[in-house]
N, CA, C and O atoms as a GROMACS GRO file, in nm:
protein
  276
    1UNK      N    1  15.528  14.848   1.188
    1UNK     CA    2  15.428  14.836   1.086
    1UNK      C    3  15.286  14.839   1.141
    1UNK      O    4  15.192  14.793   1.075
    2UNK      N    5  15.269  14.892   1.261
    2UNK     CA    6  15.136  14.905   1.318
    2UNK      C    7  15.045  14.990   1.230
    2UNK      O    8  14.925  14.964   1.219
    3UNK      N    9  15.103  15.092   1.167
    3UNK     CA   10  15.022  15.179   1.081
    3UNK      C   11  14.968  15.102   0.960
    3UNK      O   12  14.856  15.128   0.916
    4UNK      N   13  15.046  15.009   0.908
    4UNK     CA   14  15.000  14.927   0.794
    4UNK      C   15  14.890  14.833   0.840
    4UNK      O   16  14.787  14.820   0.774
    5UNK      N   17  14.910  14.768   0.955
    5UNK     CA   18  14.809  14.676   1.009
    5UNK      C   19  14.679  14.751   1.036
    5UNK      O   20  14.570  14.699   1.008
    6UNK      N   21  14.689  14.870   1.090
    6UNK     CA   22  14.568  14.949   1.120
    6UNK      C   23  14.489  14.978   0.994
    6UNK      O   24  14.367  14.960   0.991
    7UNK      N   25  14.558  15.021   0.890
    7UNK     CA   26  14.491  15.050   0.762
    7UNK      C   27  14.426  14.924   0.703
    7UNK      O   28  14.313  14.929   0.655
    8UNK      N   29  14.498  14.814   0.708
    8UNK     CA   30  14.443  14.689   0.655
    8UNK      C   31  14.318  14.646   0.733
    8UNK      O   32  14.219  14.604   0.673
    9UNK      N   33  14.325  14.657   0.865
    9UNK     CA   34  14.209  14.621   0.949
    9UNK      C   35  14.090  14.711   0.918
    9UNK      O   36  13.976  14.664   0.912
   10UNK      N   37  14.116  14.838   0.897
   10UNK     CA   38  14.008  14.931   0.864
   10UNK      C   39  13.943  14.897   0.730
   10UNK      O   40  13.826  14.930   0.707
   11UNK      N   41  14.018  14.830   0.642
   11UNK     CA   42  13.965  14.786   0.513
   11UNK      C   43  13.906  14.646   0.519
   11UNK      O   44  13.868  14.590   0.416
   12UNK      N   45  13.899  14.588   0.640
   12UNK     CA   46  13.835  14.458   0.655
   12UNK      C   47  13.926  14.337   0.657
   12UNK      O   48  13.878  14.224   0.663
   13UNK      N   49  14.056  14.359   0.651
   13UNK     CA   50  14.151  14.247   0.656
   13UNK      C   51  14.173  14.205   0.800
   13UNK      O   52  14.159  14.285   0.892
   14UNK      N   53  14.207  14.079   0.819
   14UNK     CA   54  14.249  14.029   0.949
   14UNK      C   55  14.401  14.021   0.947
   14UNK      O   56  14.458  13.960   0.857
   15UNK      N   57  14.466  14.081   1.044
   15UNK     CA   58  14.611  14.091   1.044
   15UNK      C   59  14.669  14.019   1.165
   15UNK      O   60  14.621  14.036   1.277
   16UNK      N   61  14.772  13.939   1.142
   16UNK     CA   62  14.844  13.873   1.250
   16UNK      C   63  14.990  13.915   1.238
   16UNK      O   64  15.050  13.900   1.131
   17UNK      N   65  15.046  13.968   1.345
   17UNK     CA   66  15.186  14.005   1.347
   17UNK      C   67  15.261  13.917   1.445
   17UNK      O   68  15.204  13.875   1.546
   18UNK      N   69  15.385  13.890   1.417
   18UNK     CA   70  15.464  13.807   1.509
   18UNK      C   71  15.609  13.849   1.504
   18UNK      O   72  15.657  13.902   1.404
   19UNK      N   73  15.678  13.823   1.613
   19UNK     CA   74  15.822  13.849   1.620
   19UNK      C   75  15.895  13.717   1.601
   19UNK      O   76  15.868  13.619   1.670
   20UNK      N   77  15.987  13.714   1.508
   20UNK     CA   78  16.070  13.595   1.490
   20UNK      C   79  16.164  13.581   1.609
   20UNK      O   80  16.199  13.680   1.672
   21UNK      N   81  16.203  13.458   1.639
   21UNK     CA   82  16.294  13.438   1.752
   21UNK      C   83  16.420  13.523   1.732
   21UNK      O   84  16.477  13.530   1.623
   22UNK      N   85  16.460  13.586   1.841
   22UNK     CA   86  16.576  13.675   1.836
   22UNK      C   87  16.547  13.814   1.786
   22UNK      O   88  16.638  13.895   1.770
   23UNK      N   89  16.418  13.845   1.761
   23UNK     CA   90  16.378  13.977   1.711
   23UNK      C   91  16.260  14.029   1.793
   23UNK      O   92  16.185  13.951   1.852
   24UNK      N   93  16.245  14.160   1.795
   24UNK     CA   94  16.131  14.221   1.864
   24UNK      C   95  16.128  14.185   2.011
   24UNK      O   96  16.228  14.199   2.082
   25UNK      N   97  16.014  14.138   2.057
   25UNK     CA   98  15.996  14.103   2.198
   25UNK      C   99  16.014  13.954   2.224
   25UNK      O  100  15.988  13.908   2.336
   26UNK      N  101  16.057  13.880   2.125
   26UNK     CA  102  16.076  13.736   2.144
   26UNK      C  103  16.200  13.709   2.228
   26UNK      O  104  16.286  13.795   2.246
   27UNK      N  105  16.205  13.587   2.280
   27UNK     CA  106  16.320  13.547   2.360
   27UNK      C  107  16.437  13.512   2.269
   27UNK      O  108  16.422  13.500   2.147
   28UNK      N  109  16.552  13.496   2.329
   28UNK     CA  110  16.670  13.451   2.255
   28UNK      C  111  16.768  13.563   2.228
   28UNK      O  112  16.738  13.681   2.244
   29UNK      N  113  16.885  13.521   2.189
   29UNK     CA  114  16.992  13.614   2.154
   29UNK      C  115  16.948  13.697   2.033
   29UNK      O  116  16.897  13.643   1.936
   30UNK      N  117  16.969  13.826   2.041
   30UNK     CA  118  16.924  13.918   1.935
   30UNK      C  119  16.983  13.881   1.799
   30UNK      O  120  17.105  13.871   1.784
   31UNK      N  121  16.896  13.861   1.702
   31UNK     CA  122  16.940  13.836   1.565
   31UNK      C  123  17.006  13.702   1.542
   31UNK      O  124  17.070  13.682   1.438
   32UNK      N  125  16.992  13.609   1.636
   32UNK     CA  126  17.061  13.481   1.621
   32UNK      C  127  16.962  13.367   1.604
   32UNK      O  128  16.858  13.362   1.670
   33UNK      N  129  16.994  13.277   1.516
   33UNK     CA  130  16.925  13.150   1.501
   33UNK      C  131  17.031  13.048   1.460
   33UNK      O  132  17.118  13.079   1.378
   34UNK      N  133  17.024  12.928   1.517
   34UNK     CA  134  17.125  12.827   1.487
   34UNK      C  135  17.120  12.784   1.340
   34UNK      O  136  17.223  12.757   1.279
   35UNK      N  137  16.999  12.780   1.284
   35UNK     CA  138  16.983  12.741   1.144
   35UNK      C  139  16.855  12.802   1.090
   35UNK      O  140  16.756  12.812   1.163
   36UNK      N  141  16.855  12.844   0.966
   36UNK     CA  142  16.738  12.909   0.904
   36UNK      C  143  16.614  12.820   0.913
   36UNK      O  144  16.502  12.871   0.914
   37UNK      N  145  16.633  12.689   0.920
   37UNK     CA  146  16.519  12.598   0.931
   37UNK      C  147  16.435  12.626   1.055
   37UNK      O  148  16.315  12.598   1.056
   38UNK      N  149  16.496  12.680   1.160
   38UNK     CA  150  16.420  12.713   1.281
   38UNK      C  151  16.317  12.823   1.251
   38UNK      O  152  16.204  12.817   1.299
   39UNK      N  153  16.355  12.922   1.172
   39UNK     CA  154  16.260  13.025   1.132
   39UNK      C  155  16.150  12.966   1.046
   39UNK      O  156  16.033  12.999   1.062
   40UNK      N  157  16.187  12.878   0.955
   40UNK     CA  158  16.089  12.816   0.865
   40UNK      C  159  15.989  12.732   0.946
   40UNK      O  160  15.870  12.735   0.918
   41UNK      N  161  16.038  12.658   1.046
   41UNK     CA  162  15.949  12.580   1.131
   41UNK      C  163  15.852  12.670   1.208
   41UNK      O  164  15.733  12.642   1.217
   42UNK      N  165  15.904  12.779   1.263
   42UNK     CA  166  15.819  12.874   1.336
   42UNK      C  167  15.712  12.931   1.244
   42UNK      O  168  15.596  12.940   1.281
   43UNK      N  169  15.751  12.968   1.124
   43UNK     CA  170  15.660  13.027   1.028
   43UNK      C  171  15.554  12.925   0.985
   43UNK      O  172  15.438  12.960   0.965
   44UNK      N  173  15.595  12.800   0.973
   44UNK     CA  174  15.501  12.694   0.938
   44UNK      C  175  15.392  12.680   1.044
   44UNK      O  176  15.275  12.661   1.012
   45UNK      N  177  15.431  12.690   1.170
   45UNK     CA  178  15.333  12.684   1.280
   45UNK      C  179  15.235  12.801   1.270
   45UNK      O  180  15.115  12.783   1.290
   46UNK      N  181  15.285  12.918   1.239
   46UNK     CA  182  15.198  13.035   1.223
   46UNK      C  183  15.100  13.012   1.108
   46UNK      O  184  14.981  13.039   1.122
   47UNK      N  185  15.150  12.962   0.996
   47UNK     CA  186  15.062  12.938   0.881
   47UNK      C  187  14.957  12.832   0.912
   47UNK      O  188  14.843  12.843   0.866
   48UNK      N  189  14.992  12.729   0.989
   48UNK     CA  190  14.894  12.628   1.031
   48UNK      C  191  14.780  12.695   1.107
   48UNK      O  192  14.663  12.662   1.087
   49UNK      N  193  14.815  12.788   1.194
   49UNK     CA  194  14.715  12.863   1.271
   49UNK      C  195  14.624  12.943   1.178
   49UNK      O  196  14.502  12.944   1.196
   50UNK      N  197  14.682  13.009   1.080
   50UNK     CA  198  14.605  13.091   0.986
   50UNK      C  199  14.512  13.003   0.903
   50UNK      O  200  14.396  13.037   0.883
   51UNK      N  201  14.562  12.891   0.855
   51UNK     CA  202  14.481  12.802   0.772
   51UNK      C  203  14.362  12.748   0.852
   51UNK      O  204  14.252  12.738   0.799
   52UNK      N  205  14.384  12.714   0.979
   52UNK     CA  206  14.275  12.665   1.063
   52UNK      C  207  14.167  12.770   1.084
   52UNK      O  208  14.051  12.738   1.109
   53UNK      N  209  14.205  12.898   1.073
   53UNK     CA  210  14.107  13.005   1.090
   53UNK      C  211  14.026  13.027   0.963
   53UNK      O  212  13.934  13.109   0.962
   54UNK      N  213  14.059  12.955   0.858
   54UNK     CA  214  13.991  12.962   0.728
   54UNK      C  215  14.003  13.099   0.660
   54UNK      O  216  13.929  13.130   0.567
   55UNK      N  217  14.096  13.179   0.706
   55UNK     CA  218  14.121  13.307   0.642
   55UNK      C  219  14.220  13.285   0.529
   55UNK      O  220  14.323  13.220   0.549
   56UNK      N  221  14.191  13.336   0.409
   56UNK     CA  222  14.288  13.319   0.301
   56UNK      C  223  14.415  13.399   0.332
   56UNK      O  224  14.408  13.520   0.352
   57UNK      N  225  14.530  13.333   0.335
   57UNK     CA  226  14.652  13.404   0.375
   57UNK      C  227  14.710  13.490   0.263
   57UNK      O  228  14.715  13.450   0.146
   58UNK      N  229  14.752  13.608   0.302
   58UNK     CA  230  14.832  13.696   0.218
   58UNK      C  231  14.956  13.725   0.300
   58UNK      O  232  14.946  13.782   0.409
   59UNK      N  233  15.071  13.687   0.251
   59UNK     CA  234  15.193  13.696   0.329
   59UNK      C  235  15.267  13.826   0.300
   59UNK      O  236  15.279  13.868   0.185
   60UNK      N  237  15.317  13.887   0.406
   60UNK     CA  238  15.396  14.009   0.394
   60UNK      C  239  15.511  13.998   0.493
   60UNK      O  240  15.490  13.971   0.611
   61UNK      N  241  15.629  14.017   0.446
   61UNK     CA  242  15.745  14.016   0.534
   61UNK      C  243  15.838  14.129   0.500
   61UNK      O  244  15.848  14.170   0.384
   62UNK      N  245  15.906  14.180   0.600
   62UNK     CA  246  16.001  14.289   0.581
   62UNK      C  247  16.136  14.247   0.635
   62UNK      O  248  16.144  14.183   0.741
   63UNK      N  249  16.241  14.281   0.566
   63UNK     CA  250  16.377  14.255   0.608
   63UNK      C  251  16.398  14.104   0.628
   63UNK      O  252  16.374  14.028   0.535
   64UNK      N  253  16.441  14.061   0.746
   64UNK     CA  254  16.461  13.917   0.770
   64UNK      C  255  16.330  13.841   0.754
   64UNK      O  256  16.329  13.728   0.703
   65UNK      N  257  16.219  13.902   0.796
   65UNK     CA  258  16.089  13.840   0.778
   65UNK      C  259  16.056  13.817   0.632
   65UNK      O  260  15.990  13.720   0.597
   66UNK      N  261  16.102  13.907   0.546
   66UNK     CA  262  16.081  13.891   0.403
   66UNK      C  263  16.157  13.770   0.349
   66UNK      O  264  16.108  13.699   0.262
   67UNK      N  265  16.276  13.748   0.402
   67UNK     CA  266  16.354  13.631   0.361
   67UNK      C  267  16.279  13.503   0.395
   67UNK      O  268  16.269  13.413   0.312
   68UNK      N  269  16.228  13.494   0.516
   68UNK     CA  270  16.157  13.373   0.560
   68UNK      C  271  16.024  13.359   0.485
   68UNK      O  272  15.987  13.249   0.445
   69UNK      N  273  15.954  13.470   0.467
   69UNK     CA  274  15.828  13.466   0.394
   69UNK      C  275  15.849  13.417   0.253
   69UNK      O  276  15.754  13.407   0.176
   0.00000   0.00000   0.00000
């Protein structure tokens, strides 16, 4: 989704991308999480970071990321 992030940035949006544990370049067994709450906790940490930046959050998730979002 780099092409989407690029377009959004060109329109003045601030974009943060992340890999959920077990996906992308993150550590861990591919596609595995012991409990969905682990994803929710990770996402909560990300949102805390966004809120501290005072940027109004607009959430976008695809596939498994969409489920957590």
